[in-house]
C-alpha positions as CSV (number, residue, x, y, z in Angstrom):
1,X,134.7,23.1,184.9
2,X,135.8,24.5,181.5
3,X,132.5,23.8,179.8
4,X,130.5,24.7,182.6
5,X,132.2,28.6,182.2
6,X,131.5,27.9,178.8
7,X,128.0,27.7,178.7
8,X,127.2,30.3,181.2
9,X,129.1,33.2,178.6
10,X,127.0,31.8,175.9
11,X,123.8,32.3,178.3
12,X,124.6,35.6,178.4
13,X,125.6,36.9,175.1
14,X,122.1,35.1,174.2
15,X,120.4,37.3,176.6
16,X,122.2,40.2,176.0
17,X,120.9,40.1,171.9
18,X,117.4,42.5,171.8
19,X,115.5,42.9,168.6
20,X,115.2,46.3,167.3
21,X,112.4,48.6,167.6
22,X,110.3,51.6,165.5
23,X,112.9,54.5,166.7
24,X,116.0,54.1,165.7
25,X,119.0,56.6,167.1
26,X,121.0,55.7,164.1
27,X,118.0,57.7,161.6
28,X,117.0,59.5,164.1
29,X,120.3,61.5,165.2
30,X,120.7,62.7,161.5
31,X,117.1,63.9,160.6
32,X,117.2,65.7,163.6
33,X,120.7,67.3,162.3
34,X,119.1,67.8,159.0
35,X,115.5,69.4,160.4
36,X,117.8,71.3,162.6
37,X,120.3,72.8,160.0
38,X,117.2,73.8,157.8
39,X,115.0,75.0,160.1
40,X,118.7,77.6,161.6
41,X,119.2,78.1,156.9
42,X,115.2,79.7,157.0
43,X,115.5,81.7,160.2
44,X,118.9,83.2,159.4
45,X,119.5,83.2,155.7
46,X,117.1,82.4,153.2
47,X,115.4,85.8,153.5
48,X,118.1,87.6,153.2
49,X,119.1,85.1,150.0
50,X,115.8,84.7,148.5
51,X,115.9,88.6,148.7
52,X,119.3,88.9,147.2
53,X,118.1,86.7,144.3
54,X,115.0,88.8,143.6
55,X,117.1,91.7,143.3
56,X,119.5,90.1,140.6
57,X,116.9,88.8,138.5
58,X,115.2,92.2,139.0
59,X,118.0,94.0,137.8
60,X,118.6,91.2,134.9
61,X,115.5,91.8,133.8
62,X,114.5,95.5,134.3
63,X,118.3,96.3,133.2
64,X,118.7,99.0,135.8
65,X,119.1,98.5,139.9
66,X,115.9,96.7,142.1
67,X,116.8,96.9,145.5
68,X,114.5,95.0,148.6
69,X,114.9,96.0,151.8
70,X,114.0,93.4,153.9
71,X,111.4,89.7,153.1
72,X,109.4,87.8,155.6
73,X,109.0,84.5,154.8
74,X,106.4,81.6,156.6
75,X,107.1,78.3,155.8
76,X,103.9,76.7,157.9
77,X,101.7,80.1,157.1
78,X,102.8,80.0,152.9
79,X,102.8,83.6,153.0
80,X,105.5,85.9,151.8
81,X,105.9,90.0,152.2
82,X,108.8,91.7,150.8
83,X,109.2,96.0,152.0
84,X,110.6,98.8,150.2
85,X,111.1,97.8,146.7
86,X,112.9,100.7,144.5
87,X,113.6,100.0,140.8
88,X,115.8,102.1,139.5
89,X,114.7,104.8,136.6
90,X,117.0,104.2,133.4
91,X,116.2,107.4,131.8
92,X,116.7,109.6,135.5
93,X,119.1,106.9,137.7
94,X,118.9,109.4,140.9
95,X,115.2,108.5,140.9
96,X,113.3,105.6,141.1
97,X,110.9,104.9,138.5
98,X,108.0,103.2,141.6
99,X,108.7,102.4,144.6
100,X,106.5,100.3,146.8
101,X,106.4,99.9,150.5
102,X,105.2,96.4,150.9
103,X,103.6,93.3,149.1
104,X,102.6,90.8,151.0
105,X,101.1,87.4,149.5
106,X,99.6,84.3,150.4
107,X,100.4,81.4,149.0
108,X,98.3,78.3,148.0
109,X,99.7,74.7,149.8
110,X,98.8,72.8,147.1
111,X,100.2,74.0,144.5
112,X,103.7,74.7,146.8
113,X,103.3,71.1,147.0
114,X,103.6,70.4,143.0
115,X,106.2,72.9,143.0
116,X,104.3,75.8,141.8
117,X,103.6,79.1,142.8
118,X,100.2,80.3,142.9
119,X,99.5,83.9,145.2
120,X,95.5,83.5,146.6
121,X,95.8,87.1,147.5
122,X,98.2,90.1,147.4
123,X,98.5,93.2,149.2
124,X,100.6,96.1,147.7
125,X,100.7,99.5,149.7
126,X,101.8,102.8,149.4
127,X,103.0,103.4,145.5
128,X,105.0,106.4,144.8
129,X,106.5,107.2,141.2
130,X,109.9,109.2,140.6
131,X,110.8,109.1,144.3
132,X,114.4,110.3,145.1
133,X,117.1,107.5,145.7
134,X,120.2,108.0,148.4
135,X,122.0,107.3,146.0
136,X,121.7,106.8,141.8
137,X,121.0,103.4,140.7
138,X,122.9,101.1,138.7
139,X,122.4,100.9,134.6
140,X,123.1,97.8,133.1
141,X,125.5,98.5,129.6
142,X,123.4,95.5,127.6
143,X,120.8,97.9,128.0
144,X,122.2,100.6,126.7
145,X,121.2,99.4,123.3
146,X,118.1,98.5,124.2
147,X,117.1,101.7,125.0
148,X,118.2,102.9,121.8
149,X,115.7,100.4,120.8
150,X,113.1,102.0,122.6
151,X,113.8,105.5,121.6
152,X,114.0,104.5,117.6
153,X,109.9,103.3,118.3
154,X,109.1,106.7,119.9
155,X,110.8,108.4,116.8
156,X,108.8,106.2,114.4
157,X,106.0,107.8,116.0
158,X,107.2,111.2,116.1
159,X,108.7,111.7,112.5
160,X,105.5,110.5,111.5
161,X,103.4,113.6,109.3
162,X,105.8,116.3,110.6
163,X,104.5,118.7,108.3
164,X,101.1,118.7,109.1
165,X,102.2,118.2,113.3
166,X,104.7,121.3,112.5
167,X,102.5,123.4,114.7
168,X,103.4,126.7,113.7
169,X,100.5,127.0,111.3
170,X,99.3,130.4,113.4
171,X,102.6,131.9,112.3
172,X,102.8,131.1,109.0
173,X,99.3,133.4,109.0
174,X,101.1,135.8,110.8
175,X,103.0,136.2,108.0
176,X,101.5,136.1,105.4
177,X,99.3,139.3,107.3
178,X,102.3,140.8,108.0
179,X,103.6,141.4,104.3
180,X,105.1,138.9,102.0
181,X,109.0,138.8,101.7
182,X,110.0,140.6,98.1
183,X,113.4,139.2,98.8
184,X,112.8,135.6,99.8
185,X,110.5,135.9,96.7
186,X,112.7,136.7,94.2
187,X,115.3,133.7,95.7
188,X,112.5,131.6,95.4
189,X,111.5,131.6,92.1
190,X,115.3,132.4,90.7
191,X,115.5,128.1,90.8
192,X,114.8,126.4,88.0
193,X,111.1,125.0,88.4
194,X,110.5,121.3,87.9
195,X,108.2,122.5,84.2
196,X,110.6,124.3,83.0
197,X,113.8,121.7,82.8
198,X,111.2,119.6,81.7
199,X,110.4,121.7,78.7
200,X,114.1,122.1,77.9
201,X,114.6,118.0,78.2
202,X,111.2,117.5,76.2
203,X,112.1,120.1,73.6
204,X,116.1,118.4,73.2
205,X,114.4,115.7,72.9
206,X,111.8,116.4,70.2
207,X,114.5,116.7,67.3
208,X,114.7,113.2,68.0
209,X,111.5,112.0,67.9
210,X,111.3,113.2,64.3
211,X,113.7,111.5,63.1
212,X,112.2,108.2,64.8
213,X,108.8,108.9,63.5
214,X,109.8,109.6,59.7
215,X,112.3,106.3,60.2
216,X,108.4,104.2,61.1
217,X,106.5,106.1,59.0
218,X,109.5,104.9,55.9
219,X,109.5,101.9,57.0
220,X,105.8,101.6,56.1
221,X,106.4,98.9,52.4
222,X,102.9,98.0,52.5
223,X,102.1,100.6,48.8
224,X,105.7,98.4,47.3
225,X,104.0,95.0,48.7
226,X,100.2,95.4,46.8
227,X,102.6,96.7,43.9
228,X,104.1,93.1,43.7
229,X,100.9,91.5,44.4
230,X,99.0,93.7,41.3
231,X,101.8,92.3,39.0
232,X,100.8,88.5,40.0
233,X,97.5,89.0,39.1
234,X,98.0,91.4,35.6
235,X,100.8,87.8,35.3
236,X,97.7,85.4,35.3
237,X,96.4,84.1,32.5
238,X,92.9,83.2,31.7
239,X,92.6,79.8,29.8
240,X,88.9,80.5,28.0
241,X,88.1,76.6,28.0
242,X,88.5,76.8,32.0
243,X,88.2,79.9,33.1
244,X,87.5,78.8,37.0
245,X,91.4,78.5,36.8
246,X,91.9,81.8,37.0
247,X,89.5,83.0,39.3
248,X,90.9,79.9,41.8
249,X,94.3,81.7,41.1
250,X,93.0,84.9,41.7
251,X,91.1,84.4,45.1
252,X,93.9,84.2,47.8
253,X,95.6,87.6,46.2
254,X,92.7,89.6,46.8
255,X,93.0,88.1,50.4
256,X,96.3,89.3,50.2
257,X,95.6,92.7,49.3
258,X,92.5,93.6,51.8
259,X,95.6,91.8,54.7
260,X,98.0,94.0,53.7
261,X,95.7,97.0,53.7
262,X,94.3,96.5,57.1
263,X,97.7,95.9,58.1
264,X,98.9,99.3,57.2
265,X,95.5,101.2,58.5
266,X,96.9,99.3,61.8
267,X,100.3,100.1,61.7
268,X,100.4,104.1,60.2
269,X,97.5,104.5,63.6
270,X,99.7,102.6,66.1
271,X,102.4,105.2,64.5
272,X,100.6,108.6,64.6
273,X,98.9,107.4,68.2
274,X,102.8,107.5,69.3
275,X,103.0,111.3,68.4
276,X,99.9,112.6,69.2
277,X,100.5,111.3,72.6
278,X,103.8,113.7,73.0
279,X,101.0,116.5,72.6
280,X,99.2,114.8,75.3
281,X,102.3,115.1,77.7
282,X,102.9,119.1,76.3
283,X,99.4,119.6,77.1
284,X,99.6,117.6,80.8
285,X,102.9,120.2,81.9
286,X,99.9,122.1,83.4
287,X,99.8,120.0,85.9
288,X,103.8,119.8,86.5
289,X,103.2,123.9,86.7
290,X,100.7,123.2,89.3
291,X,102.8,121.5,91.5
292,X,105.7,123.8,91.1
293,X,103.4,126.6,92.1
294,X,102.3,124.8,95.4
295,X,106.2,123.9,96.0
296,X,106.3,127.8,96.1
297,X,103.6,128.7,98.3
298,X,104.3,125.8,100.9
299,X,108.4,127.5,100.3
300,X,106.9,130.7,100.8
301,X,104.7,129.4,103.9
302,X,101.2,130.4,102.5
303,X,98.9,127.8,103.9
304,X,95.8,126.3,102.6
305,X,93.3,127.2,104.9
306,X,90.7,124.5,106.3
307,X,89.8,123.3,109.4
308,X,92.0,119.8,109.0
309,X,94.8,121.9,108.8
310,X,94.1,124.2,111.9
311,X,93.1,121.1,113.8
312,X,95.9,118.7,112.9
313,X,98.6,121.9,112.7
314,X,97.4,123.0,116.9
315,X,97.1,119.7,118.9
316,X,98.9,117.1,116.2
317,X,102.0,117.0,118.5
318,X,100.2,117.1,121.2
319,X,98.5,113.4,120.7
320,X,101.8,112.4,118.6
321,X,103.3,112.7,121.9
322,X,100.8,110.2,123.8
323,X,100.9,107.6,121.1
324,X,104.8,107.4,121.2
325,X,104.5,106.9,124.8
326,X,102.1,104.2,124.4
327,X,103.8,102.3,121.8
328,X,107.1,102.7,124.1
329,X,105.2,101.3,127.1
330,X,103.6,99.1,125.1
331,X,106.7,97.7,123.5
332,X,108.1,97.4,127.5
333,X,105.3,95.4,128.5
334,X,105.8,92.6,125.4
335,X,109.8,92.0,126.7
336,X,108.0,91.1,130.1
337,X,105.1,89.4,129.3
338,X,105.8,85.5,129.3
339,X,104.7,83.7,125.8
340,X,101.3,81.9,125.7
341,X,101.9,79.0,124.4
342,X,104.6,77.3,121.9
343,X,103.4,76.7,118.2
344,X,104.1,73.1,119.2
345,X,101.9,72.8,122.0
346,X,98.9,75.0,120.2
347,X,99.7,72.4,117.0
348,X,98.4,69.8,119.7
349,X,95.9,70.9,121.2
350,X,94.1,71.7,118.0
351,X,95.3,68.4,117.1
352,X,94.0,66.5,119.8
353,X,90.8,68.8,120.0
354,X,90.0,67.7,116.4
355,X,90.6,64.2,117.4
356,X,88.3,64.3,120.1
357,X,85.9,65.6,117.6
358,X,86.5,63.0,115.1
359,X,86.5,60.3,117.8
360,X,82.9,61.9,119.0
361,X,81.7,61.1,115.0
362,X,83.0,58.0,114.2
363,X,85.6,58.9,112.4
364,X,89.3,57.8,112.0
365,X,92.3,59.7,112.8
366,X,93.7,61.1,109.6
367,X,97.4,59.7,109.1
368,X,100.0,62.2,109.7
369,X,103.5,63.0,108.3
370,X,105.4,60.9,111.1
371,X,102.8,58.0,110.7
372,X,102.7,57.7,106.8
373,X,104.7,54.0,106.2
374,X,108.5,53.8,105.9
375,X,109.1,52.9,101.7
376,X,111.2,50.2,103.3
377,X,110.0,46.6,104.1
378,X,109.6,46.5,107.8
379,X,106.0,44.9,108.9
380,X,103.8,47.1,111.2
381,X,104.1,46.3,114.7
382,X,101.1,44.4,115.9
383,X,98.1,46.3,119.1
384,X,100.5,50.1,117.8
385,X,98.2,53.0,118.4
386,X,98.1,56.7,118.1
387,X,99.4,58.8,120.9
388,X,96.9,62.0,121.1
389,X,98.3,64.4,123.6
390,X,95.9,66.7,125.4
391,X,96.6,70.1,126.5
392,X,96.1,70.9,130.4
393,X,93.3,72.2,131.1
394,X,93.3,71.8,134.8
395,X,96.0,71.8,137.7
396,X,98.3,75.1,138.2
397,X,100.6,76.6,136.3
398,X,104.3,77.5,137.4
399,X,103.3,81.1,138.6
400,X,100.2,82.9,139.5
401,X,99.0,86.1,141.0
402,X,95.2,85.3,141.3
403,X,94.3,88.8,142.8
404,X,96.8,91.9,144.5
405,X,94.9,94.5,145.8
406,X,96.5,98.0,145.6
407,X,96.4,100.6,148.1
408,X,98.6,103.6,148.6
409,X,98.2,107.0,150.5
410,X,99.6,110.2,149.7
411,X,103.1,111.0,151.1
412,X,106.3,113.5,151.2
413,X,106.8,112.1,147.7
414,X,105.8,115.2,145.0
415,X,104.3,111.8,142.8
416,X,102.8,110.0,145.2
417,X,98.7,109.8,146.0
418,X,95.5,108.2,147.0
419,X,95.4,105.0,144.7
420,X,93.4,101.5,144.9
421,X,93.1,98.7,142.5
422,X,93.8,95.4,141.6
423,X,95.8,93.1,139.5
424,X,94.6,89.8,138.8
425,X,95.6,86.6,136.5
426,X,99.1,87.5,135.6
427,X,100.3,84.1,135.1
428,X,103.1,82.6,133.1
429,X,100.9,80.3,131.1
430,X,97.6,82.6,130.2
431,X,96.4,79.2,128.3
432,X,96.1,77.4,131.9
433,X,94.3,80.1,133.4
434,X,92.2,81.1,130.5
435,X,91.4,84.8,131.6
436,X,93.3,88.0,130.8
437,X,95.3,89.5,133.1
438,X,93.6,92.6,134.4
439,X,95.1,96.3,135.8
440,X,92.8,98.0,137.7
441,X,93.8,102.2,139.5
442,X,92.0,104.6,140.9
443,X,92.6,107.6,142.7
444,X,94.0,111.2,143.1
445,X,97.3,113.4,143.3
446,X,96.6,116.2,145.3
447,X,100.2,117.6,145.0
448,X,99.9,117.4,141.3
449,X,96.1,118.6,141.2
450,X,95.5,115.5,139.4
451,X,91.7,114.3,140.4
452,X,89.2,111.4,139.0
453,X,92.4,109.4,137.7
454,X,91.2,105.6,136.6
455,X,92.8,103.3,134.0
456,X,91.1,99.3,133.3
457,X,94.4,97.1,131.0
458,X,93.3,94.2,129.9
459,X,96.2,92.1,128.3
460,X,94.6,88.8,126.8
461,X,96.3,85.9,125.2
462,X,95.6,84.2,122.0
463,X,97.6,82.1,120.3
464,X,100.7,83.4,121.4
465,X,100.4,87.3,121.1
466,X,99.0,89.6,123.2
467,X,96.2,92.4,122.8
468,X,96.2,95.5,124.9
469,X,92.8,97.4,125.8
470,X,93.7,100.2,127.6
471,X,91.4,102.8,128.6
472,X,92.4,105.8,131.3
473,X,90.6,108.7,132.3
474,X,91.4,111.7,134.2
475,X,88.6,113.8,135.5
476,X,90.4,116.7,136.6
477,X,94.1,117.6,135.6
478,X,96.0,121.3,135.7
479,X,97.4,122.5,132.3
480,X,100.1,125.1,132.9
481,X,101.4,126.4,129.6
482,X,100.8,124.8,127.0
483,X,102.2,126.0,123.4
484,X,100.2,125.1,120.3
485,X,101.5,127.1,117.5
486,X,104.9,128.6,117.8
487,X,107.4,130.9,115.5
488,X,109.1,134.2,115.0
489,X,106.1,136.0,114.3
490,X,103.4,134.0,116.8
491,X,103.1,132.6,120.1
492,X,99.8,130.7,120.8
493,X,98.6,128.8,123.2
494,X,97.1,128.4,127.1
495,X,98.9,130.3,129.5
496,X,96.8,128.1,132.2
497,X,93.7,125.8,131.8
498,X,92.0,123.1,133.3
499,X,91.7,119.4,131.7
500,X,89.4,116.3,131.6
501,X,90.8,113.6,129.7
502,X,89.8,110.1,127.7
503,X,92.3,107.5,126.1
504,X,91.3,104.4,124.8
505,X,93.6,101.8,122.9
506,X,94.4,98.7,121.8
507,X,97.6,97.0,120.5
508,X,98.1,93.5,118.7
509,X,101.2,93.0,117.5
510,X,102.1,95.6,115.2
511,X,98.3,97.2,114.6
512,X,97.0,99.5,116.8
513,X,94.1,101.8,117.5
514,X,94.6,105.0,119.8
515,X,91.4,107.5,120.5
516,X,91.8,110.6,122.6
517,X,89.7,112.9,123.7
518,X,90.6,116.0,125.7
519,X,88.7,119.2,127.0
520,X,90.1,122.6,128.5
521,X,88.1,125.1,130.4
522,X,89.1,127.9,132.6
523,X,91.3,129.0,129.7
524,X,93.7,131.6,130.0
525,X,95.0,132.2,126.2
526,X,98.6,132.8,125.0
527,X,98.4,135.4,122.1
528,X,101.8,137.1,121.4
529,X,102.6,138.8,117.9
530,X,104.0,141.7,116.9
531,X,101.1,142.2,114.1
532,X,97.9,144.3,116.2
533,X,96.0,143.2,113.3
534,X,96.6,139.3,113.9
535,X,96.2,139.9,117.4
536,X,93.2,141.1,117.4
537,X,91.5,138.3,114.9
538,X,92.6,135.8,117.2
539,X,92.0,138.0,120.8
540,X,88.2,137.6,118.8
541,X,87.7,134.4,118.1
542,X,89.2,133.2,121.4
543,X,86.9,135.0,123.5
544,X,84.2,132.7,121.8
545,X,85.7,129.6,123.4
546,X,85.0,129.1,127.0
547,X,86.2,125.4,126.2
548,X,87.9,123.3,123.9
549,X,87.0,120.3,122.9
550,X,89.9,118.2,120.5
551,X,88.7,114.2,119.6
552,X,92.0,112.5,118.0
553,X,92.8,109.4,116.6
554,X,95.7,107.3,115.2
555,X,94.6,103.6,113.6
556,X,96.5,100.9,111.3
557,X,100.6,99.8,111.4
558,X,102.8,101.5,113.9
559,X,105.0,102.0,111.1
560,X,102.5,104.6,109.2
561,X,99.6,105.8,111.0
562,X,96.3,107.2,109.8
563,X,95.9,110.1,111.8
564,X,92.4,112.5,112.5
565,X,92.3,115.0,114.7
566,X,89.4,117.7,115.1
567,X,88.8,120.5,117.4
568,X,86.6,123.4,118.1
569,X,88.9,125.6,118.3
570,X,90.4,125.4,115.0
571,X,87.1,125.2,113.5
572,X,86.9,129.2,114.7
573,X,89.6,129.6,114.0
574,X,89.3,128.6,110.8
575,X,85.9,130.3,110.1
576,X,88.0,133.7,111.6
577,X,90.7,133.5,109.9
578,X,88.7,132.5,106.4
579,X,86.4,136.0,106.9
580,X,89.8,138.5,107.8
581,X,92.5,136.7,105.5
582,X,91.2,134.6,102.5
583,X,91.3,137.3,100.4
584,X,94.6,138.1,101.1
585,X,95.8,134.3,101.2
586,X,93.8,133.9,97.5
587,X,95.6,137.5,96.1
588,X,99.4,135.9,97.0
589,X,98.7,132.4,95.5
590,X,97.7,134.3,92.7
591,X,100.8,136.4,92.3
592,X,102.9,132.8,92.3
593,X,100.5,131.8,90.1
594,X,101.6,134.2,87.7
595,X,105.0,134.2,88.2
596,X,105.7,130.4,87.7
597,X,102.8,131.1,84.4
598,X,105.4,133.8,83.6
599,X,108.4,131.8,83.8
600,X,107.5,128.4,81.9
601,X,104.6,130.2,79.4
602,X,106.4,131.2,76.3
603,X,108.6,128.3,76.7
604,X,105.9,125.9,76.7
605,X,104.4,127.9,73.5
606,X,107.3,127.5,71.8
607,X,107.7,124.1,72.2
608,X,104.2,123.5,71.4
609,X,104.3,125.6,67.7
610,X,107.9,123.1,67.7
611,X,105.6,120.0,67.9
612,X,102.7,121.3,65.9
613,X,105.3,121.8,63.0
614,X,106.7,118.4,62.9
615,X,102.9,116.8,63.6
616,X,101.5,118.3,60.1
617,X,104.8,117.0,58.7
618,X,104.0,113.2,60.0
619,X,100.5,113.7,58.7
620,X,101.5,114.8,55.6
621,X,103.8,112.0,55.3
622,X,101.3,109.5,56.2
623,X,98.5,110.4,54.5
624,X,100.5,110.4,51.4
625,X,101.4,106.9,52.2
626,X,97.5,106.0,53.1
627,X,96.3,107.5,49.7
628,X,99.2,105.4,47.8
629,X,98.4,102.5,49.7
630,X,94.6,103.0,49.2
631,X,94.9,103.7,45.3
632,X,97.4,100.6,45.0
633,X,94.4,98.2,46.7
634,X,92.1,99.9,44.6
635,X,93.9,99.1,41.4
636,X,94.7,95.5,42.8
637,X,91.0,94.8,42.9
638,X,89.8,96.3,39.6
639,X,92.5,94.0,38.4
640,X,91.0,91.5,39.4
641,X,87.1,92.1,38.8
642,X,88.9,92.6,35.1
643,X,90.1,89.1,35.2
644,X,86.9,87.4,36.4
645,X,84.4,89.2,33.9
646,X,87.2,88.4,31.5
647,X,87.1,84.5,31.6
648,X,83.5,85.1,31.8
649,X,82.9,86.3,29.2
650,X,84.9,84.4,26.9
651,X,83.1,81.4,28.8
652,X,79.9,83.1,27.0
653,X,81.5,83.5,23.7
654,X,82.3,80.3,23.4
655,X,78.8,78.4,24.6
656,X,76.9,81.1,21.9
657,X,78.8,79.3,19.1
658,X,78.2,76.0,19.7
659,X,74.3,76.7,20.1
660,X,74.4,78.3,16.6
661,X,76.3,75.2,15.3
662,X,73.5,73.1,16.7
663,X,70.8,75.3,15.2
664,X,73.3,75.8,12.0
665,X,73.4,79.2,11.9
């Protein structure tokens, strides 16, 4: 009974044990919970968290508060919509630098699965500039130093060629036409001129120079040395039996005489050149006086009349401000642009390319420094190859905005407009995309009176550096109050005008090329001066210039640009002024020339007379030395000839005696 009950219980247990199927509650339930919570998070919190994260990142990068009103993402649709983006203007936090109503983007699923963000298409709607914020945006404290750095870059441009761009060339002319300031002229001429100071220094120095030159002449000892050589020649005795022995001894002494004579000529010539040059310096004082005259003319504001000065003085400052803006914004862009490829990656890419080319030609890859054998006696590993890294030419970068369409309509904002355009190929890794980033914008700003605006900006990455190509055109814009020349005596410019502008700039590293062409029409000229003669001249000149054209260029390093500005207004003003005021300006210049000459002329004459006396004294000493050396050298050579002649005569007499004995005469 007991055994039977146990068997039945065992059978029941065997029946209850079943095989598990593919669906298991212990796995399904946790997965369902995770998916549910994730869906709930993405539905309720993801968009707001993403907006907060983007706001924080944007603020950190920009250096001022960035706000995003709403973000709407679709995981299944791989899309994102960002609404009401406001970027605070760091210079005026009450306003936005720009505001975008909406950015909607469609991402590529294939890239998302690889952890990359590739925007296949995007739309940027309704951009407004300088829109008023509800409350001032926050500026990061650390940004203050960054703003100062950018400001210094601007000042570096604005401080160049200050005198050429002073913008008061016509005011100087008005001062000249109105008559000179006699008191100012007298005060200016009272100052010690550079040439006058130099003459005083040279006059005091001339006494020292006289002593130095005399010592140099006295140190010429060639005459005494020639006397010593002559004594050696005299002491040589001629052996009647061997006269050639005397000739041998005399020969090197002849060379000494010649060498000492040549040595004297060389050294004496150097001494003479030394004090002759001092005389040339005195003669060149006139060049120093010319510089004094020019400085005096500058202080008295006497202008030089030429086309370049007029054009540069009228429009140079305006062009300089445009170039400073380009410098500022290209520097700002450089901060945000991603670096292309690292130096290591570039080197690897170049090595890989070379390895492929060498392999195609059947060449062996050269040994690298790392592959060179160690000095230690370690046998090489068998079957060990060389690693060659090839650059990634396919695939996706971390971020790539393929194309974004820009559209905007005029709104209540003062700086809004009807704009359309596109942004293409913005990426974190330009080397993979292989195409330049491009910004194209075109439109009109009715509230500003601006029409026909268009711009193309290309950002080309090459070897880790960006080249920025900028082209912009504005077909029409209003000009309201443009000052071209301003001083106490005259204000000249445009009260009103219509303008047209074309800009082209290429910026690469520290190098820049900027060209600006402007045209102004429908001009209402401003000519305000108390000098009626000047007013009449300028009014008659500008009456024949209905359209003003300006061509400006700046090339070279940012630190020192080469500036060129040309305009028909500058040319016409130059011609008109030359006709009217050239004679008076020339008379003013001649007056200052005479002032300078009267001040330094007598001192220069006195210095020259003093120098001439010293020079005559030095010439006399030098000529005396020269005569003594020449005479002594000649006498020494005569002594040599006497020795040679005497030896030959004695030998001839001996031969004659032998001959007489032979024939018994």
